C-alpha positions as CSV (number, residue, x, y, z in Angstrom):
1,M,157.6,95.6,204.3
2,K,157.1,92.3,206.0
3,R,155.1,92.2,209.2
4,K,156.5,90.6,212.3
5,L,154.4,87.7,213.4
6,I,155.6,87.9,217.0
7,K,156.0,91.3,218.6
8,T,155.7,90.9,222.3
9,I,158.2,89.5,224.8
10,L,155.6,87.1,226.0
11,G,155.2,85.9,222.5
12,Y,158.9,85.3,222.1
13,I,159.0,83.4,225.4
14,A,156.1,81.2,224.3
15,L,157.8,80.6,220.9
16,S,161.1,79.7,222.6
17,Y,159.3,77.3,224.9
18,I,157.6,75.6,222.0
19,V,160.9,75.3,220.1
20,L,162.6,73.8,223.2
21,M,159.7,71.4,223.7
22,A,159.9,70.3,220.1
23,L,163.6,69.7,220.3
24,V,163.3,67.8,223.5
25,A,160.5,65.7,222.0
26,V,162.5,64.8,218.9
27,F,165.9,64.1,220.6
28,G,164.5,62.9,223.9
29,Y,166.2,59.5,223.8
30,F,169.6,61.2,223.5
31,I,169.2,63.4,226.6
32,I,167.2,61.4,229.1
33,P,168.8,59.2,231.8
34,D,166.8,56.1,230.8
35,A,167.1,55.7,227.0
36,T,165.3,52.3,226.9
37,S,162.1,52.2,224.8
38,N,159.4,54.3,226.6
39,A,161.8,54.8,229.5
40,N,160.4,51.6,230.9
41,S,163.4,50.3,232.9
42,Q,161.8,49.1,236.1
43,H,163.3,48.7,239.6
44,V,160.4,48.2,242.0
45,E,162.9,48.2,244.9
46,I,163.3,51.9,244.5
47,A,159.7,52.8,243.7
48,L,158.3,56.2,244.7
49,Q,161.6,57.7,245.7
50,K,161.8,61.5,246.1
51,P,163.5,63.9,243.7
52,G,167.3,63.9,244.0
53,F,167.4,60.2,245.1
54,E,170.7,58.5,244.5
55,C,171.5,54.8,244.4
56,K,174.2,52.4,243.3
57,F,173.4,49.7,240.6
58,L,175.1,46.6,239.6
59,E,174.8,46.5,235.8
60,I,175.6,43.2,234.2
61,P,175.9,43.4,230.4
62,M,173.5,41.2,228.4
63,P,175.2,39.3,225.6
64,A,172.2,39.3,223.3
65,A,171.8,43.1,223.4
66,E,171.3,44.6,219.9
67,K,173.0,47.7,218.7
68,V,170.6,50.2,217.2
69,S,171.2,52.9,214.6
70,F,170.9,56.6,215.2
71,L,167.5,56.7,213.5
72,E,166.2,53.7,215.4
73,K,167.3,55.2,218.7
74,L,165.8,58.6,217.7
75,L,162.4,57.0,217.0
76,G,162.1,54.3,219.6
77,G,165.0,54.3,222.0
78,E,167.3,51.4,222.5
79,P,166.8,47.9,223.9
80,M,167.8,46.9,227.4
81,S,171.6,46.2,227.2
82,V,172.2,45.5,230.9
83,S,170.6,43.6,233.7
84,S,170.4,46.1,236.5
85,K,169.9,45.7,240.2
86,A,169.8,48.4,242.9
87,I,172.3,47.7,245.7
88,F,172.9,49.2,249.1
89,S,176.5,48.0,249.6
90,Y,179.1,45.7,248.2
91,Y,182.5,44.1,248.9
92,F,184.9,41.6,247.4
93,R,186.1,38.3,248.9
94,K,188.0,35.5,247.2
95,D,187.3,36.5,243.5
96,S,183.6,37.0,244.3
97,L,181.4,40.1,244.5
98,Y,179.0,40.3,247.5
99,I,176.1,42.8,247.2
100,E,173.3,43.7,249.6
101,T,170.2,44.5,247.7
102,Y,168.5,47.9,248.2
103,T,165.2,47.8,250.2
104,G,164.7,51.4,251.2
105,L,164.3,50.4,254.8
106,N,166.2,51.8,257.8
107,P,168.2,49.7,258.5
108,N,168.3,48.3,255.0
109,E,168.3,44.6,255.8
110,G,168.6,43.5,252.1
111,L,169.4,40.1,250.8
112,T,173.0,39.2,250.1
113,E,173.8,38.0,246.6
114,V,177.1,36.5,245.4
115,Y,178.6,37.0,241.9
116,D,181.7,35.3,240.5
117,C,184.1,38.0,239.3
118,R,185.1,35.8,236.4
119,Q,181.5,35.4,235.2
120,L,181.0,39.2,235.4
121,Q,184.2,39.6,233.3
122,N,182.9,37.1,230.8
123,A,179.6,38.9,230.5
124,W,181.3,42.2,229.8
125,T,183.6,40.6,227.3
126,A,180.7,38.9,225.5
127,Q,179.1,42.3,224.8
128,N,182.1,44.6,224.4
129,G,184.9,42.4,223.1
130,D,188.2,41.1,224.5
131,L,189.2,42.3,228.0
132,A,192.9,42.3,229.0
133,V,192.5,42.4,232.7
134,A,194.1,40.0,235.1
135,S,192.5,38.6,238.2
136,G,192.6,40.0,241.7
137,I,192.8,43.7,242.4
138,E,192.8,44.8,238.8
139,L,189.6,42.8,238.1
140,E,187.9,44.2,241.2
141,K,188.8,47.8,240.1
142,F,187.5,47.1,236.6
143,I,184.1,45.8,238.0
144,V,183.8,48.8,240.3
145,S,184.5,51.3,237.5
146,N,182.4,49.6,234.7
147,M,179.7,47.6,236.3
148,I,178.8,49.4,239.6
149,V,177.2,52.7,238.6
150,K,175.8,55.4,240.8
151,K,172.7,57.0,239.4
152,K,170.8,60.2,240.5
153,F,167.1,60.6,239.8
154,L,166.5,64.3,239.5
155,L,162.7,64.0,239.7
156,G,162.6,60.7,241.7
157,T,161.0,57.5,240.6
158,D,157.4,56.4,239.9
159,R,155.6,53.4,241.4
160,F,157.5,51.0,239.2
161,G,160.9,52.5,240.0
162,R,161.2,54.2,236.6
163,D,163.1,57.4,236.2
164,Y,160.4,60.1,236.3
165,L,162.3,62.8,234.5
166,S,162.7,60.4,231.5
167,R,158.9,59.7,231.5
168,I,158.1,63.4,231.7
169,V,160.4,64.2,228.7
170,L,158.9,61.4,226.6
171,G,155.4,62.6,227.4
172,S,156.2,65.8,225.4
173,R,156.8,63.5,222.3
174,V,153.2,62.2,222.4
175,S,151.7,65.7,222.9
176,I,153.7,67.3,220.1
177,T,153.1,64.4,217.7
178,V,149.4,64.2,218.4
179,G,149.1,68.0,217.9
180,L,151.0,67.9,214.6
181,V,149.2,65.0,213.1
182,A,145.7,65.9,214.4
183,V,146.0,69.5,213.2
184,F,147.3,68.3,209.8
185,I,144.3,66.0,209.4
186,A,141.9,68.7,210.5
187,L,143.4,71.2,208.1
188,I,143.1,68.8,205.1
189,I,139.5,68.0,205.9
190,G,138.5,71.5,206.9
191,I,140.2,73.4,204.1
192,T,138.8,71.0,201.5
193,L,135.2,70.9,202.6
194,G,135.2,74.6,203.4
195,A,136.6,75.6,200.0
196,I,134.1,73.4,198.2
197,A,131.2,74.8,200.2
198,G,132.2,78.4,199.8
199,F,133.1,78.3,196.1
200,Y,130.4,76.1,194.6
201,G,127.4,77.3,196.8
202,G,124.0,76.0,196.0
203,I,122.9,72.6,197.2
204,I,126.5,71.5,197.9
205,D,126.9,74.5,200.2
206,R,123.6,73.8,202.0
207,F,124.5,70.1,202.5
208,L,128.0,70.8,203.8
209,V,126.7,73.6,206.1
210,W,124.2,71.1,207.5
211,L,127.0,68.7,208.0
212,F,129.1,71.3,209.8
213,S,126.2,72.1,212.1
214,V,125.6,68.5,212.9
215,V,129.3,67.8,213.8
216,W,129.5,71.2,215.6
217,S,126.5,70.3,217.8
218,L,128.2,67.2,219.2
219,P,130.5,67.7,222.2
220,T,134.1,67.3,221.0
221,I,135.3,65.0,223.8
222,L,132.3,62.7,223.3
223,L,132.8,62.6,219.6
224,V,136.5,61.8,220.1
225,I,135.6,59.0,222.5
226,A,133.1,57.5,220.0
227,V,135.7,57.5,217.3
228,T,138.3,56.0,219.6
229,F,135.9,53.2,220.5
230,A,135.2,52.6,216.8
231,L,138.9,52.5,215.9
232,G,140.3,51.0,219.0
233,K,142.9,52.2,221.5
234,G,146.3,53.0,220.2
235,F,148.8,55.6,219.0
236,W,147.6,56.3,215.5
237,Q,143.9,55.9,216.5
238,I,144.2,58.9,218.7
239,F,145.7,61.0,215.8
240,V,142.7,60.1,213.6
241,A,140.1,60.5,216.4
242,I,141.2,64.0,217.3
243,G,141.9,65.1,213.7
244,V,138.5,64.1,212.3
245,T,136.7,66.0,215.1
246,F,138.7,69.3,214.9
247,W,138.0,70.3,211.3
248,V,134.6,72.0,211.7
249,D,136.0,75.4,212.9
250,I,138.5,75.4,210.1
251,A,135.9,74.5,207.5
252,R,133.5,77.3,208.6
253,V,136.1,80.0,208.5
254,V,137.5,78.8,205.2
255,R,134.0,78.7,203.7
256,G,133.3,82.3,204.8
257,Q,136.7,83.5,203.4
258,V,136.2,81.8,200.1
259,M,132.7,83.2,199.7
260,S,134.1,86.7,200.2
261,I,137.2,86.3,197.9
262,K,135.4,84.6,195.0
263,E,133.4,87.8,194.4
264,R,136.5,89.8,193.7
265,D,137.3,90.9,190.1
266,Y,140.4,88.8,189.6
267,I,138.5,85.7,190.5
268,E,135.6,86.6,188.1
269,A,138.2,87.3,185.4
270,A,139.9,83.9,186.0
271,T,136.5,82.2,185.7
272,A,135.6,84.1,182.5
273,L,139.0,83.0,181.0
274,G,137.9,79.4,181.5
275,I,140.5,78.5,184.1
276,R,139.6,75.3,185.9
277,K,137.8,75.8,189.1
278,R,140.1,73.5,191.0
279,K,143.1,75.7,189.9
280,I,141.2,78.9,190.9
281,I,140.6,77.5,194.4
282,F,144.1,76.3,195.1
283,R,146.1,78.9,193.1
284,H,144.2,82.1,193.6
285,I,141.8,81.8,196.6
286,L,143.4,79.6,199.3
287,P,146.8,81.5,199.4
288,G,144.8,84.6,200.3
289,I,143.2,83.0,203.4
290,R,146.4,81.6,205.0
291,G,146.3,84.1,207.8
292,P,143.0,82.9,209.4
293,V,144.0,79.3,208.8
294,I,147.4,79.7,210.5
295,V,145.7,81.2,213.6
296,L,143.1,78.4,213.7
297,A,145.9,75.8,213.4
298,A,147.7,77.3,216.4
299,S,144.6,77.3,218.5
300,S,143.7,73.8,217.4
301,F,147.1,72.6,218.5
302,S,146.5,73.6,222.1
303,S,143.0,72.0,222.0
304,A,144.5,68.8,220.6
305,I,147.0,68.6,223.4
306,M,144.2,69.1,226.0
307,T,142.0,66.5,224.3
308,E,144.8,63.9,224.2
309,A,145.5,64.5,227.8
310,G,141.9,64.1,228.7
311,L,141.6,60.9,226.7
312,S,144.7,59.5,228.4
313,F,143.3,60.5,231.8
314,L,140.1,58.6,231.0
315,G,142.2,55.6,230.0
316,I,141.2,55.5,226.4
317,G,144.1,57.4,224.9
318,V,147.6,56.1,224.1
319,Q,148.1,53.0,226.2
320,P,150.9,52.1,228.7
321,P,153.8,51.7,228.7
322,V,153.9,54.8,226.5
323,A,154.5,57.8,228.7
324,T,151.7,60.5,228.4
325,W,151.1,63.5,230.6
326,G,147.4,62.8,230.9
327,G,148.1,59.1,231.8
328,M,150.6,60.2,234.5
329,V,148.1,62.6,236.0
330,K,145.5,59.8,236.1
331,E,148.0,57.4,237.7
332,Y,149.0,59.7,240.5
333,Y,146.2,62.2,241.1
334,S,145.5,60.3,244.4
335,H,148.9,61.4,245.6
336,L,147.9,65.0,245.7
337,V,147.1,64.7,249.4
338,L,150.4,62.9,250.1
339,D,154.0,64.1,250.2
340,S,154.4,62.8,246.6
341,A,152.0,65.3,245.1
342,Y,154.7,66.2,242.5
343,L,154.0,63.0,240.7
344,A,150.7,64.4,239.5
345,L,151.6,68.1,239.6
346,L,154.6,67.9,237.2
347,P,152.8,66.4,234.2
348,G,149.9,68.7,235.0
349,L,152.2,71.7,234.9
350,A,153.7,70.4,231.6
351,I,150.2,70.3,230.1
352,V,149.4,73.8,231.3
353,L,152.6,75.3,230.0
354,A,152.3,73.6,226.6
355,V,148.7,74.7,226.1
356,M,149.4,78.2,227.4
357,A,152.4,78.6,225.0
358,F,150.3,77.6,221.9
359,M,147.4,79.9,223.0
360,I,149.8,82.8,223.4
361,I,151.2,82.1,219.9
362,G,147.7,81.9,218.5
363,N,146.8,85.3,220.1
364,E,150.0,86.8,218.7
365,L,149.3,85.6,215.2
366,R,145.6,86.7,215.4
367,D,146.6,90.2,216.4
368,N,149.5,90.6,214.0
369,L,147.8,89.0,211.0
370,D,144.7,91.1,211.6
371,V,142.2,88.3,211.4
372,K,140.1,89.1,214.5
373,N,137.0,89.6,212.3
374,A,137.8,86.8,209.9
């Protein structure tokens, strides 16, 4: 009879949150309001607006805008396809569009800019194809319905006027990716070295145990910082830096498990039959220790998310304009005493929920796989 890995309601809630977070991270560019690369569409005139803020925009199509495939948008968003300007009001006069730019002041007192309706029509046609619209009222209606757009910012805007909801959503992509890649690297290194130390013993075991102790004695965050300085700042460097510092726990547990299992009769029989040691390790020993490894992987995932957030907060993690929760907390922690404290609290809450969800899953797996004493 198969054992259920998740048994409690809290465990199912945590699992559901992780699945939702993963889906949002993968398909983020298809659900966020600002689908440009890194949600980096800036409008400084609407900077630091409160959640629920609404504003009209004049969006003029850019003729050089490139069309991207589904996969390209999935991975990196889409290029800027319109030149966008926040406006307070507009009116038409003699085949021209007059707009008052948005300033956020009361009264607004924005600059008045004039656009020729024919030029706007030509810009739209250059990007979208032929347009069978006459001049006059029809053209004005077309411009209003296709180029003047009202947008609502559910979580407001940041100090560059970027949609904050879009930035929060894309931050989950960094956390999930760092967790997956870093844990994968840690598993590869930890399982390999732990299995070698536990199976062969002798001088190899003593050397690797010494290596485990040396790496273990170093503070994790300082070791990650050192690796980051050596490799440089960037996306893949963070993966490697976190991955190569998280393997010790896995290696120690794997070593202990392998030392226990290799004394069993079926392993001794396989050795007596002359089966290659590498095959014994990978075919007969490692499958029997997957329980403790799965639990360690889940707990390491939450630690990787926290470490990445800490590095981004210190300014040595993934660099702007990539959206990261730790970087957003760093950028706006000074707002905690202002009425815009949500700018720091929202990414902080996202970090807490993600870490808590993975910790709950780790505890569930530990209890249900019965590896408390592994």
